[in-house]
Phi, psi and omega in degrees: 000359179283340185281338185297309182296326179294319177299315179299320180294317177298316177303309179297323172294315177297316180295319178297321181293319179292315181293323175303312178298315179301322185281315190261336187244338184283151181302331178261018180260218184300318178299319175297320174303311180293325175296320180291323179296321178293316175301316183294325180293314179300313182292325176294322175292317175304319179292322178295321180295315176297322181294317182294316173302317177301316184294319181295317181295319180300316174301314180295318179299315179295325177287328175294327181287323189254345184251102176298325176297318177293318179299319179291321179300311181296319177300317184291321182290317185286322186256354177068030177287148178232157176267167175301135178087350178274151175231139178262127177252125178252122185263127179242115182296152183296146183090348177261134181261150173284120182270334182227130181259131179219170172291161176298146182301139173086351179254114176238137181242000000 
């Protein structure tokens, strides 16, 4: 019966070694926890950025729906539309070549 306490002590030491390894060196232990925490922080910042961008886009959509002058400004800028009697002046700096010849904006034949 003298071997039972010794066996129990050896078993506890081995169990302690296995648990120590599991906590500090396994991929799901402390190292995994720190990786997941860093990943969580990155995703939290990304979420905050996306929430802010979503808010700005929502406000822009609301303004587009309610403000006719803003709506006309956006449509003209995005599509290059001009009104009757307006002319578009395109400035090309010296040394730059025109790579594409096209019809004047807003004039389709």
